[in-house]
C-alpha positions as CSV (number, residue, x, y, z in Angstrom):
1,X,0.0,0.0,0.0
2,X,1.7,3.2,-1.2
3,X,1.1,6.9,-1.3
4,X,3.3,9.9,-2.2
5,X,3.1,13.6,-1.3
6,X,5.1,16.0,-3.4
7,X,5.6,19.8,-3.4
8,X,7.8,22.3,-5.2
9,X,9.6,25.3,-3.9
10,X,12.2,28.0,-4.4
11,X,15.5,29.0,-2.7
12,X,13.4,31.4,-0.4
13,X,10.8,28.8,0.4
14,X,12.5,25.4,-0.2
15,X,10.3,22.4,-1.0
16,X,12.1,20.5,1.9
17,X,9.9,22.4,4.3
18,X,7.7,19.4,3.7
19,X,9.9,17.6,6.1
20,X,9.2,20.1,8.9
21,X,5.5,19.9,8.3
22,X,5.5,16.1,8.3
23,X,8.0,16.0,11.3
24,X,10.1,13.5,9.3
25,X,13.6,14.4,8.2
26,X,14.2,13.9,4.4
27,X,17.6,12.4,5.1
28,X,16.2,9.5,7.1
29,X,14.1,6.4,6.3
30,X,11.9,5.7,9.2
31,X,9.7,2.8,10.2
32,X,6.7,2.8,12.6
33,X,4.9,-0.2,14.0
34,X,1.1,-0.4,13.6
35,X,-1.5,-2.9,14.7
36,X,-1.5,-4.5,11.3
37,X,2.1,-4.2,10.1
38,X,4.8,-1.6,9.5
39,X,4.6,1.9,8.1
40,X,7.7,3.3,6.3
41,X,8.4,6.9,5.5
42,X,11.1,7.8,3.0
43,X,11.9,10.6,0.6
44,X,12.6,9.5,-3.0
45,X,13.6,13.1,-3.7
46,X,14.5,16.1,-1.5
47,X,15.8,19.4,-2.9
48,X,14.9,23.0,-2.7
49,X,13.0,22.8,-6.0
50,X,11.1,19.5,-5.4
51,X,10.5,17.2,-2.5
52,X,8.5,14.0,-2.3
53,X,7.6,12.0,0.8
54,X,6.4,8.4,0.4
55,X,4.3,6.4,2.9
56,X,4.6,2.6,2.4
57,X,2.4,0.4,4.5
58,X,3.4,-3.3,4.8
59,X,0.3,-5.2,6.0
60,X,0.6,-8.4,8.0
61,X,-2.3,-10.4,6.7
62,X,-2.2,-12.9,9.6
63,X,-2.3,-10.0,12.2
64,X,-5.2,-8.5,10.3
65,X,-7.2,-11.7,10.7
66,X,-6.3,-12.1,14.3
67,X,-7.4,-8.6,15.2
68,X,-10.8,-9.0,13.7
69,X,-10.7,-8.6,9.9
70,X,-12.2,-12.1,9.7
71,X,-15.5,-10.3,9.9
72,X,-17.1,-8.9,6.8
73,X,-19.3,-5.8,6.7
74,X,-22.2,-6.2,9.1
75,X,-20.3,-8.8,11.2
76,X,-20.8,-11.8,8.9
77,X,-17.7,-14.1,8.6
78,X,-15.8,-13.9,5.4
79,X,-15.0,-17.0,3.4
80,X,-12.1,-18.7,5.1
81,X,-9.6,-18.1,2.2
82,X,-10.7,-14.5,1.8
83,X,-9.5,-13.7,5.3
84,X,-5.9,-14.3,4.0
85,X,-6.1,-13.6,0.3
86,X,-7.5,-10.1,-0.4
87,X,-6.5,-6.7,-1.5
88,X,-5.8,-5.2,1.9
89,X,-2.0,-5.2,1.6
90,X,-2.1,-3.6,-1.8
91,X,-4.9,-1.1,-2.2
92,X,-5.5,2.1,-0.3
93,X,-8.2,1.8,2.4
94,X,-8.9,2.5,6.0
95,X,-5.7,0.8,6.9
96,X,-3.7,3.5,5.0
97,X,-6.0,6.2,6.5
98,X,-5.2,5.1,10.0
99,X,-1.5,4.9,9.2
100,X,-1.7,8.5,7.9
101,X,-3.3,9.8,11.1
102,X,-0.7,7.9,13.2
103,X,2.5,8.7,11.4
104,X,1.6,12.2,10.4
105,X,-0.6,13.2,13.4
106,X,1.1,16.5,14.0
107,X,0.9,17.5,10.3
108,X,-2.8,16.6,10.3
109,X,-3.5,18.8,13.2
110,X,-1.6,21.7,11.6
111,X,1.2,21.7,14.1
112,X,4.9,22.6,13.4
113,X,7.1,23.6,16.4
114,X,10.2,24.3,14.3
115,X,8.4,26.6,11.9
116,X,5.0,27.5,13.3
117,X,4.1,29.7,10.3
118,X,4.3,26.8,7.8
119,X,1.0,24.9,8.6
120,X,-1.2,27.8,7.6
121,X,0.6,28.3,4.3
122,X,-1.0,26.8,1.1
123,X,1.4,24.6,-0.8
124,X,1.7,23.4,-4.4
125,X,0.7,19.8,-3.6
126,X,0.7,16.6,-5.7
127,X,-0.6,13.4,-4.1
128,X,-0.5,10.1,-5.9
129,X,-2.2,6.9,-4.8
130,X,-1.3,4.1,-7.3
131,X,-4.1,1.6,-6.3
132,X,-7.3,2.9,-4.8
133,X,-10.5,0.9,-4.5
134,X,-13.3,3.1,-5.9
135,X,-16.8,1.7,-5.4
136,X,-18.6,4.1,-7.6
137,X,-15.9,4.5,-10.2
138,X,-13.9,7.4,-11.5
139,X,-16.9,9.7,-11.5
140,X,-17.4,9.3,-7.8
141,X,-13.7,10.0,-7.1
142,X,-14.1,13.4,-8.9
143,X,-17.3,14.1,-7.2
144,X,-15.7,13.7,-3.8
145,X,-12.4,15.5,-4.4
146,X,-13.1,18.3,-6.9
147,X,-15.4,20.4,-4.5
148,X,-12.5,20.5,-2.1
149,X,-10.3,22.4,-4.5
150,X,-8.4,19.5,-6.1
151,X,-7.6,19.0,-9.7
152,X,-8.3,15.3,-10.1
153,X,-6.8,12.8,-12.5
154,X,-8.3,9.3,-12.3
155,X,-7.1,6.3,-14.4
156,X,-9.1,3.1,-14.2
157,X,-7.0,0.0,-13.7
158,X,-7.9,-2.8,-16.2
159,X,-8.8,-6.2,-14.9
160,X,-6.1,-7.7,-17.1
161,X,-3.9,-5.7,-19.4
162,X,-3.7,-8.6,-21.8
163,X,-7.4,-8.9,-22.1
164,X,-8.8,-5.4,-22.4
165,X,-12.2,-6.8,-23.4
166,X,-12.7,-7.9,-19.8
167,X,-13.1,-4.2,-18.9
168,X,-11.9,-2.2,-15.9
169,X,-11.5,-3.3,-12.3
170,X,-12.9,-1.4,-9.3
171,X,-9.4,0.1,-8.8
172,X,-8.1,3.4,-10.0
173,X,-4.8,5.3,-10.0
174,X,-5.4,8.7,-8.4
175,X,-3.5,11.9,-8.7
176,X,-4.6,15.0,-6.8
177,X,-3.1,18.5,-7.4
178,X,-3.7,21.8,-5.8
179,X,-2.0,25.1,-5.0
180,X,-4.4,26.5,-2.5
181,X,-4.7,23.9,0.1
182,X,-2.6,23.4,3.3
183,X,-1.0,20.1,4.0
184,X,-3.2,19.6,7.0
185,X,-6.3,20.0,4.9
186,X,-5.0,17.6,2.3
187,X,-4.3,14.9,4.9
188,X,-7.7,15.3,6.5
189,X,-9.3,14.9,3.1
190,X,-7.4,11.6,2.5
191,X,-8.1,10.4,6.0
192,X,-11.9,10.6,5.5
193,X,-12.3,9.9,1.8
194,X,-9.9,6.9,1.3
195,X,-12.2,4.5,3.4
196,X,-15.3,6.2,1.9
197,X,-14.2,5.2,-1.6
198,X,-13.3,1.7,-0.5
199,X,-16.7,1.6,1.3
200,X,-15.3,-0.7,4.0
201,X,-13.4,-0.5,7.2
202,X,-11.0,-3.0,8.8
203,X,-12.3,-2.4,12.3
204,X,-15.6,-2.2,14.2
205,X,-17.2,1.2,13.8
206,X,-18.3,2.5,17.2
207,X,-19.8,5.8,18.4
208,X,-16.4,7.5,18.7
209,X,-16.1,7.3,14.9
210,X,-18.5,10.2,14.7
211,X,-16.1,12.4,16.7
212,X,-13.2,11.3,14.5
213,X,-15.2,12.2,11.3
214,X,-16.2,15.6,12.6
215,X,-12.7,16.4,13.6
216,X,-11.2,15.4,10.3
217,X,-14.1,17.0,8.4
218,X,-14.0,20.3,10.2
219,X,-14.0,23.2,7.7
220,X,-15.2,21.2,4.7
221,X,-17.5,18.3,5.3
222,X,-20.5,20.4,6.5
223,X,-20.6,22.2,3.1
224,X,-19.7,19.2,0.9
225,X,-22.4,18.4,-1.7
226,X,-21.9,14.7,-1.0
227,X,-22.0,15.1,2.7
228,X,-24.6,12.4,3.3
229,X,-22.8,9.7,1.2
230,X,-19.5,10.5,2.8
231,X,-21.0,10.3,6.3
232,X,-22.9,7.1,5.6
233,X,-20.0,5.2,4.1
234,X,-17.4,6.5,6.6
235,X,-19.7,5.2,9.4
236,X,-20.2,1.8,7.7
237,X,-23.8,2.7,6.9
238,X,-24.8,2.5,10.6
239,X,-27.9,4.6,10.5
240,X,-27.9,5.7,14.2
241,X,-24.3,7.0,13.9
242,X,-25.0,8.6,10.5
243,X,-28.0,10.4,11.8
244,X,-26.1,11.7,14.8
245,X,-23.3,12.9,12.6
246,X,-25.7,14.6,10.1
247,X,-27.4,16.4,13.0
248,X,-24.1,17.7,14.3
249,X,-23.0,18.8,10.9
250,X,-26.2,20.7,10.4
251,X,-25.5,22.6,13.6
252,X,-21.9,23.2,12.3
253,X,-23.4,24.9,9.3
254,X,-25.6,27.0,11.6
255,X,-22.6,28.0,13.7
256,X,-20.4,28.9,10.8
257,X,-23.1,31.0,9.2
258,X,-21.8,34.2,10.9
259,X,-24.2,37.1,10.7
260,X,-21.4,39.5,9.8
261,X,-20.7,37.7,6.5
262,X,-20.8,39.8,3.3
263,X,-23.3,37.2,2.0
264,X,-25.9,38.2,4.5
265,X,-27.9,41.1,3.0
266,X,-28.9,42.8,6.2
267,X,-25.3,43.2,7.2
268,X,-23.8,44.1,3.8
269,X,-22.6,47.6,4.9
270,X,-19.1,48.8,4.4
271,X,-17.8,49.2,7.9
272,X,-14.6,50.9,6.7
273,X,-16.4,53.8,5.1
274,X,-16.0,56.8,7.4
275,X,-18.9,59.1,6.8
276,X,-21.2,60.9,9.2
277,X,-24.3,59.5,7.5
278,X,-23.1,55.9,7.6
279,X,-26.0,53.7,8.9
280,X,-25.4,51.5,11.9
281,X,-25.1,47.9,10.7
282,X,-28.1,45.7,11.6
283,X,-25.9,43.3,13.4
284,X,-24.9,46.1,15.8
285,X,-28.5,47.2,16.2
286,X,-29.4,43.6,17.0
287,X,-26.7,43.3,19.7
288,X,-27.8,46.6,21.2
289,X,-31.4,45.5,21.4
290,X,-30.3,42.2,23.1
291,X,-28.2,44.1,25.6
292,X,-31.1,46.4,26.4
293,X,-33.5,43.5,26.9
294,X,-31.0,41.7,29.2
295,X,-30.6,44.9,31.3
296,X,-34.4,45.2,31.6
297,X,-34.7,41.5,32.7
298,X,-32.0,42.1,35.4
299,X,-30.0,39.0,34.2
300,X,-26.6,38.5,35.6
301,X,-25.7,35.0,34.3
302,X,-26.3,34.7,30.6
303,X,-26.1,31.9,28.0
304,X,-25.2,32.8,24.4
305,X,-26.6,29.7,22.6
306,X,-25.0,29.3,19.1
307,X,-22.4,31.9,20.0
308,X,-20.5,31.5,16.8
309,X,-17.3,33.6,16.7
310,X,-18.1,35.4,20.0
311,X,-19.3,38.8,18.9
312,X,-22.1,38.9,21.5
313,X,-20.0,37.4,24.2
314,X,-17.5,40.1,23.6
315,X,-20.2,42.8,24.0
316,X,-21.5,41.2,27.2
317,X,-18.0,41.1,28.7
318,X,-17.7,44.8,28.4
319,X,-20.7,45.3,30.8
320,X,-19.9,44.4,34.4
321,X,-23.5,43.9,35.2
322,X,-23.2,40.5,33.6
323,X,-21.3,38.4,36.1
324,X,-21.2,35.1,34.2
325,X,-21.3,34.6,30.4
326,X,-21.3,31.2,28.7
327,X,-20.9,30.8,25.0
328,X,-22.2,27.5,23.6
329,X,-21.5,26.3,20.1
330,X,-21.2,22.9,18.3
331,X,-18.3,24.0,16.2
332,X,-14.8,23.8,17.8
333,X,-13.6,26.0,14.9
334,X,-16.0,28.7,15.8
335,X,-15.1,28.4,19.5
336,X,-11.4,28.7,18.7
337,X,-12.0,31.9,16.7
338,X,-14.1,33.2,19.6
339,X,-11.4,32.4,22.1
340,X,-8.9,34.4,19.9
341,X,-11.3,37.3,19.5
342,X,-11.8,37.4,23.3
343,X,-8.0,36.9,23.9
344,X,-8.8,34.4,26.6
345,X,-5.2,33.3,26.9
346,X,-4.2,36.9,27.9
347,X,-7.2,37.8,29.9
348,X,-6.8,38.7,33.6
349,X,-7.9,36.2,36.2
350,X,-10.9,38.2,37.4
351,X,-12.2,38.8,33.8
352,X,-11.5,35.2,32.8
353,X,-13.6,34.0,35.7
354,X,-16.7,35.7,34.1
355,X,-16.6,33.9,30.8
356,X,-16.6,30.3,29.5
357,X,-16.8,28.8,26.1
358,X,-18.2,25.2,25.8
359,X,-19.0,22.9,23.0
360,X,-22.5,21.6,22.8
361,X,-25.4,20.9,20.5
362,X,-28.6,22.8,20.9
363,X,-30.6,19.9,19.7
364,X,-29.9,17.9,22.9
365,X,-30.6,18.5,26.5
366,X,-27.5,19.6,28.5
367,X,-27.4,19.8,32.3
368,X,-24.6,22.4,32.0
369,X,-27.1,24.9,30.8
370,X,-29.5,24.8,33.7
371,X,-29.8,27.6,36.3
372,X,-29.0,30.7,34.2
373,X,-30.9,33.9,34.3
374,X,-31.2,34.4,30.6
375,X,-30.4,32.7,27.3
376,X,-30.0,34.3,23.9
377,X,-30.7,32.7,20.5
378,X,-29.6,35.4,18.1
379,X,-30.1,34.5,14.4
380,X,-30.1,30.8,15.2
381,X,-33.5,29.2,14.7
382,X,-33.7,29.9,10.9
383,X,-30.6,27.8,10.3
384,X,-32.4,24.6,11.5
385,X,-34.7,22.5,9.4
386,X,-38.3,23.0,10.7
387,X,-38.6,19.4,12.0
388,X,-35.6,20.0,14.3
389,X,-37.1,23.1,16.0
390,X,-39.0,21.0,18.6
391,X,-35.7,19.4,19.8
392,X,-34.2,22.9,20.3
393,X,-37.4,24.1,22.0
394,X,-37.4,21.3,24.5
395,X,-33.6,21.6,25.2
396,X,-33.9,25.4,25.9
397,X,-37.4,26.0,27.2
398,X,-38.2,22.6,28.6
399,X,-34.9,21.6,30.2
400,X,-32.5,24.5,30.6
401,X,-35.4,26.8,31.5
402,X,-33.7,30.2,32.0
403,X,-36.0,32.9,33.4
404,X,-35.6,34.9,30.2
405,X,-35.0,33.8,26.7
406,X,-34.4,36.2,23.8
407,X,-34.9,35.0,20.2
408,X,-34.1,37.0,17.1
409,X,-34.8,36.0,13.5
410,X,-35.2,37.8,10.1
411,X,-38.5,39.2,9.1
412,X,-39.1,37.8,5.6
413,X,-41.6,40.5,4.8
414,X,-38.8,43.1,4.9
415,X,-36.8,41.3,2.2
416,X,-38.6,43.3,-0.5
417,X,-36.7,46.4,0.7
418,X,-33.3,44.9,-0.1
419,X,-32.6,46.0,-3.6
420,X,-29.7,43.6,-4.1
421,X,-31.7,40.5,-2.9
422,X,-33.4,38.7,-5.8
423,X,-37.1,37.9,-5.3
424,X,-37.7,34.6,-3.5
425,X,-34.2,34.3,-2.1
426,X,-33.3,34.1,1.6
427,X,-30.9,36.6,3.1
428,X,-28.3,33.9,3.8
429,X,-27.7,30.7,1.8
430,X,-27.9,28.5,4.9
431,X,-31.3,29.8,6.1
432,X,-33.8,26.9,6.0
433,X,-36.8,29.3,6.4
434,X,-37.6,32.9,7.1
435,X,-40.8,33.8,8.9
436,X,-43.3,36.6,8.5
437,X,-44.2,38.5,11.7
438,X,-47.4,36.4,12.0
439,X,-45.6,33.1,11.6
440,X,-42.9,34.0,14.2
441,X,-45.4,35.3,16.7
442,X,-47.6,32.2,16.2
443,X,-44.6,29.9,17.0
444,X,-43.5,32.0,19.9
445,X,-47.0,32.1,21.5
446,X,-47.2,28.3,21.2
447,X,-43.8,27.8,22.8
448,X,-44.6,30.2,25.6
449,X,-47.9,28.4,26.3
450,X,-46.3,25.0,26.3
451,X,-43.5,25.9,28.8
452,X,-45.0,28.5,31.1
453,X,-43.6,31.7,29.7
454,X,-45.0,35.0,28.7
455,X,-43.8,36.5,25.5
456,X,-43.4,40.1,24.0
457,X,-42.2,41.2,20.7
458,X,-39.8,44.0,19.8
459,X,-38.8,45.4,16.4
460,X,-35.1,45.6,15.6
461,X,-33.8,48.0,13.0
462,X,-35.8,50.6,11.0
463,X,-39.5,49.8,11.1
464,X,-41.2,50.1,7.7
465,X,-44.9,51.0,8.0
466,X,-45.9,48.3,5.4
467,X,-43.5,45.4,6.0
468,X,-42.2,46.0,9.5
469,X,-38.6,45.8,10.8
470,X,-35.8,43.8,9.2
471,X,-35.3,41.7,12.4
472,X,-37.9,40.6,14.9
473,X,-37.2,39.7,18.5
474,X,-39.2,37.8,21.0
475,X,-38.6,38.1,24.8
476,X,-39.8,35.1,26.7
477,X,-40.2,35.7,30.5
478,X,-41.0,32.9,32.9
479,X,-44.3,33.7,34.6
480,X,-44.4,34.5,38.3
481,X,-46.3,31.3,39.1
482,X,-43.7,29.2,37.3
483,X,-40.8,30.9,39.0
484,X,-42.4,30.4,42.4
485,X,-43.0,26.8,41.8
486,X,-39.5,26.3,40.6
487,X,-38.0,28.0,43.7
488,X,-40.3,25.9,46.0
489,X,-39.0,22.7,44.3
490,X,-35.4,23.9,44.7
491,X,-36.0,24.6,48.4
C-alpha cells in the first residue's frame, strides 16, 4: 500500500519544508509499528526545488485476521480463504488512512514547532495513490475531491492488461493536485475519503467514529455536496451513527453562518467607510437590542446559545452587570475563533472567571445549561430545518429553563426592501426558512404556552410602515407562578 506527497519550492521557500511539516527528516528512512504491520516513511527526492515524501504500509495479513478482519461488513464471517487472500495489503483503504493519522498526526493537526508559520501556508501539492478501490468508479472520485479544490486525474485499472475486453476493475490510479490547500487540509481529506471510496473498514465502527469524522471533516464536510454519502460510508452505513453525525453537521453549518458575512444582505454595509451618514449595521443594532432587553430583565448570568465567533459574548463582557457569560457552540472551529477574539489566553484572572466557552449541541438537553438567568438565541433558529425546532425548543425552554429567553430572527416581509436581494431568495444561503411576523409570533406564543412563559415582541432596525422591521425579537419571560413553583421545588 503506497502513497506519495510532493511539493515544489524556491530558494526562499524550499520544498524540503515538507519535512518540517511532516515531522520526518528527508535524510532519514523511518519505520513505525502499527497494529497491522509496519509503516515506512522515506523521501525519493528532496531538494529546494522539489520534495516527495512516500508512505509505504506493509500489512501483516495474519495479524489482520487475528485482530478481527475475519468479519465482513455487518459482522458476517468472510469466506475462510478471503481472510488471508484479499486486496488489503495492496490497495489504499482505512488501513492507510489510520497509518496517515498515526504517522503524520502533528501534520494533520496543523502543528509545526520548528516553523509555526508553515501549517497555515497553502502549498503546491501533488498526491498520488497508485491503487485505490473506488466503489462508484472514477466519477465518484471526482465528485468527492473536486469540490474541495483538487484537480483530479483518475485512471481506471484494467482487470487484465492482456485482455482489455474484460473491462476495468474497481481500482483506479489517483493523482490530486492543488496550489491553494494546506498540507493539514490535504491529509484530512485523505483520512476521510480513502475509506469512503473503499466503502469498507478494517475495524468495528463505534460511536467514537462520529467524533473522528467531525474532527477530520472540520471546515469542509459540512458544506460538501456529497456530505450524506461520505458520512454514511465512513460510518459503515450504521444509521444511528450517520443520523447523529448529520445532525451535528447541520449545527456546524448553523454555527459557521456568521451574521457578519458579506453574503448576509442585512449586514452588507461597508464598515470601513468613514462618513457621518453611515447607517449603523443591523448586526450592531441587534446586539444593542439584546443588551437592552437583558438589562431590563435584570439578568446577571447569561447563555449565548449558538455563540459562533463570539461577537455577542465580547459585547457582554464589556458590561460588568453580567457576572457570568457562557458561549455555547457545536463548532470547535467557531469556539477557537471566539477564544482568539476574546483573547482568553491573555485575559486577567478576574475577567477570565466571568466567561466560559463550551462545545454543545442545541438539539440535545445539556445539564450544564441549567440555572441561568437568561439565554440568547440570536439568528439561530432559521438555520435549523423545521422538523428540528421542537428538539431545540425542548432543550432550551423545557430543560434548561432560564428565566428569560431572547430569540431574534429575520422578518421575511422586509426582504422586498433589499434592492440587491433577488425575489424569492433568503438573506443567507444557509437559512432553512424565514418567517413573517405572523408566523414568528404564532410559533413564539405556542412555545410560551407549552412551557410556562409570557412573550413580548420588539422590532429591531428601522421599522417600515408596510413590511415591519428587518429583524424581529421575542422576549420570553417565565411567569411569576412558574418561578415560584421552581423555587419551591429547589427549596
